[in-house]
C-alpha positions in Angstrom: 0.0 0.0 0.0 2.8 2.4 0.9 4.7 1.6 -2.3 1.6 2.2 -4.4 0.9 5.4 -2.5 4.4 6.8 -3.2 4.1 5.9 -6.9 0.8 7.7 -7.1 2.0 10.9 -5.4 5.4 11.2 -7.1 6.2 11.9 -10.7 9.0 10.7 -12.9 9.3 8.9 -16.3 6.9 6.1 -17.2 4.8 6.9 -14.1 1.6 5.2 -15.4 3.5 2.0 -16.2 5.1 1.9 -12.8 1.8 2.7 -11.2 0.0 -0.2 -12.9 2.8 -2.6 -12.0 2.7 -1.5 -8.4 -1.1 -1.9 -8.5 -0.8 -5.5 -9.8 1.6 -6.4 -7.0 -0.6 -4.8 -4.4 -3.7 -6.6 -5.8 -2.0 -9.9 -5.9 -1.3 -9.7 -2.2 -4.8 -8.4 -1.4 -6.5 -11.1 -3.4 -4.4 -13.8 -1.6 -5.5 -12.3 1.7 -9.1 -12.1 0.7 -9.1 -15.8 -0.4 -7.5 -16.9 2.8 -9.9 -14.9 4.9 -13.0 -16.1 3.0 -11.8 -19.7 3.4 -11.4 -19.1 7.2 -14.9 -17.6 7.4 -16.3 -20.7 5.6 -14.7 -23.0 8.2 -15.8 -20.9 11.1 -19.5 -20.9 10.0 -19.5 -24.7 10.1 -18.6 -24.7 13.8 -20.8 -24.3 16.9 -20.1 -20.7 17.9 -21.1 -18.8 21.0 -23.1 -15.5 20.6 -19.9 -13.5 21.2 -18.0 -15.5 18.5 -20.9 -15.0 16.1 -20.8 -11.3 16.6 -17.0 -11.3 15.9 -17.6 -13.5 12.8 -20.1 -10.9 11.5 -17.5 -8.2 12.1 -14.8 -10.2 10.3 -17.2 -10.8 7.4 -17.8 -7.1 7.1 -14.1 -6.3 6.8 -13.5 -9.0 4.2 -16.4 -7.5 2.2 -14.7 -4.1 2.5 -11.4 -5.6 1.4 -13.1 -7.0 -1.8 -14.7 -3.6 -2.4 -11.3 -1.9 -2.1 -9.8 -4.5 -4.5 -12.5 -3.6 -7.0 -11.9 0.1 -6.6 -8.1 -0.3 -7.1 -8.8 -2.3 -10.3 -11.1 0.3 -11.6 -8.9 3.3 -10.8 -5.4 2.1 -11.3 -5.6 -0.7 -13.8 -8.5 0.4 -15.9 -8.1 4.2 -15.5 -11.8 4.7 -14.7 -13.1 7.5 -12.5 -14.8 6.3 -9.3 -18.1 8.0 -8.6 -18.0 9.9 -5.4 -20.9 7.9 -3.8 -19.0 4.7 -4.3 -15.9 5.8 -2.4 -15.3 4.8 1.2 -13.4 7.2 3.5 -13.6 5.2 6.7 -13.8 1.4 7.2 -15.2 1.9 10.8 -17.7 4.6 9.9 -18.6 4.1 6.2 -21.2 6.9 6.4 -18.3 9.4 6.7 -18.3 12.0 3.9 -15.5 14.0 2.1 -16.3 17.6 2.8 -14.4 20.2 0.6 -14.6 23.6 2.3 -11.6 25.2 0.6 -10.4 26.8 3.8 -6.7 27.8 4.1 -4.8 25.1 6.0 -7.8 22.8 6.0 -9.3 22.5 2.5 -10.9 19.1 3.2 -12.5 17.5 6.2 -14.0 14.1 6.9 -17.3 14.1 8.7 -21.0 14.8 8.0 -22.8 18.0 7.1 -25.4 19.3 9.5 -27.7 22.2 8.6 -29.0 24.2 11.6 -31.4 27.2 12.0 -31.4 29.4 15.1 -33.9 32.0 16.3 -33.3 35.4 17.8 -32.7 33.8 21.2 -29.9 31.6 19.7 -31.9 28.5 20.2 -31.8 25.8 17.5 -35.3 25.5 16.1 -34.5 23.2 13.1 -31.7 20.9 12.1 -31.2 18.6 9.2 -28.7 15.8 8.5 -27.5 16.2 4.9 -27.3 12.6 3.7 -25.9 13.0 0.2 -22.2 13.9 -0.1 -22.9 16.7 -2.7 -26.4 17.6 -1.3 -27.0 21.4 -1.7 -28.7 23.1 1.3 -32.4 23.4 0.5 -33.8 26.7 1.7 -37.5 26.2 0.8 -37.5 22.8 2.6 -35.9 24.5 5.7 -38.6 27.2 5.7 -41.3 24.6 5.1 -40.2 22.6 8.2 -40.2 25.7 10.4 -43.6 26.9 9.2 -45.0 23.4 9.7 -43.7 23.4 13.3 -44.5 27.0 14.3 -47.4 28.0 12.0 -47.8 30.3 9.0 -46.7 33.9 9.7 -44.3 32.8 12.4 -41.3 34.1 10.4 -40.9 37.8 10.5 -37.5 37.6 8.8 -35.0 34.8 7.9 -31.4 35.1 6.9 -29.3 32.6 4.8 -25.6 32.6 3.9 -24.4 32.9 0.3 -24.4 29.1 -0.1 -28.2 29.2 -0.4 -28.2 32.0 -3.0 -30.2 31.3 -6.2 -33.0 33.0 -8.1 -35.2 30.0 -7.6 -34.8 30.0 -3.8 -35.4 33.7 -3.6 -38.6 33.5 -5.7 -40.0 30.6 -3.7 -39.4 32.3 -0.3 -40.2 35.9 -1.1 -43.8 35.6 0.2 -43.3 32.9 2.9 -40.5 34.2 5.2 -41.3 37.8 5.8 -38.1 39.9 5.2 -35.8 37.6 3.3 -32.0 38.0 3.6 -30.2 36.0 1.0 -27.0 37.7 -0.2 -26.0 36.9 -3.8 -23.0 34.9 -4.5 -20.9 36.9 -6.9 -21.4 40.3 -8.4 -24.7 42.1 -7.8 -26.6 44.1 -10.4 -27.8 47.6 -9.6 -31.2 46.4 -8.2 -29.6 43.7 -6.0 -26.9 46.1 -4.8 -29.6 48.6 -3.8 -31.5 45.9 -1.9 -28.4 44.7 0.0 -27.5 48.3 1.1 -30.9 49.0 2.8 -30.5 49.7 6.5 -32.8 46.9 7.7 -31.1 44.4 5.3 -27.7 45.3 6.7 -28.9 45.0 10.3 -30.4 41.6 9.8 -27.4 40.4 7.8 -25.1 41.4 10.6 -27.2 39.5 13.0 -26.7 36.4 10.9 -23.1 36.2 12.0 -24.3 35.0 15.4 -24.9 31.5 13.8 -21.1 31.0 13.5 -20.9 31.4 17.3 -23.9 29.0 17.6 -22.0 26.4 15.5 -18.9 26.8 17.6 -20.9 26.3 20.8 -22.7 23.3 19.3 -19.3 21.7 18.6 -18.4 22.3 22.3 -21.6 20.5 23.3 -20.3 17.2 21.8 -20.7 17.6 18.0 -17.1 18.1 17.2 -16.6 14.3 17.3 -19.2 11.6 17.5 -18.2 8.6 19.7 -21.4 6.6 18.8 -21.0 3.9 16.1 -23.1 3.5 12.9 -25.2 6.1 11.0 -28.1 5.5 13.5 -25.8 6.3 16.4 -24.6 9.4 14.6 -28.2 10.8 14.0 -29.1 10.0 17.6 -26.0 11.7 18.9 -26.7 14.8 16.7 -30.2 15.1 18.3 -28.8 14.8 21.8 -26.1 17.4 20.9 -28.8 19.9 19.8 -30.9 19.2 23.0 -27.7 19.8 25.1 -27.0 23.1 23.3 -30.6 24.4 23.7 -30.6 23.4 27.4 -27.4 25.3 27.9 -28.8 28.4 26.1 -31.9 28.3 28.2 -29.9 27.9 31.4 -27.7 30.9 30.4 -30.9 32.9 29.9 -32.3 32.0 33.3 -29.0 32.9 35.0 -28.9 36.2 33.1 -32.5 37.1 34.2 -31.6 36.2 37.8 -28.5 38.5 37.7 -30.6 41.3 36.2 -33.3 40.9 38.9 -30.6 40.9 41.6 -29.0 44.0 40.2 -32.4 45.8 40.1 -33.1 44.9 43.7 -29.6 46.0 44.7 -30.0 49.4 42.9 -33.4 49.9 44.5 -32.0 49.2 48.0 -29.1 51.6 47.3 -31.5 54.4 46.3 -33.6 53.8 49.4 -30.4 54.0 51.6 -29.4 57.2 49.9 -32.8 58.7 50.4 -32.9 57.7 54.1 -29.4 59.1 54.6 -30.4 62.5 53.0 
């Protein structure tokens, strides 16, 4: 694997021939291992196994299946020169639902994980979240608004703000009469009409308020969603929901403590004024 990886990364004369030769050597060893493991699995299935041993056999069978899938991908990509569709690629043997996320950020252009779409209200509470299942799934603004209106009722949205990733004429036309004041900055250069709209005072104010969602995302990561310890896709979706609940409980708790401090400060100021009046 390391030899093939080095051949793939480096240049030099006759690279493609050397790459295919390295791929054949790699696949010869991989096929030998696969045949040996498959024969062993066949022998184990004929035995009387305990429940623990059966669970281990199921796990072993999964990894042999992934080995065969990897062999097939190497044959397609290295020997046949075919392009592997993104949805057929596997980025983690232990968590096969892991996705390749290209953010294009400096120092971290690519991340492995899952995309999560969240919507927060003016009190920084998460009122909607959506696990984006497809690797190249584009955020769906109308579906997001539809879920919110279904939950909270028609007319519940006085304004809603999206980042530039949602920007499209179709999204804007569909949401113009549903979400009150719509803030959806255009990706790219604006025409005169669009520039005038984006320079209106209320538009700028609501767009600046949108930056709070970055703080919400950071806080959500600190409430457990930076890394998911639960296994399987079902475990991931369950853990996501628990993370959202923990975040909202923390926000509610902060609000209660803030109200208690404000009440205490008002009482203290009232007492201070009373003392000053009595002293006078």
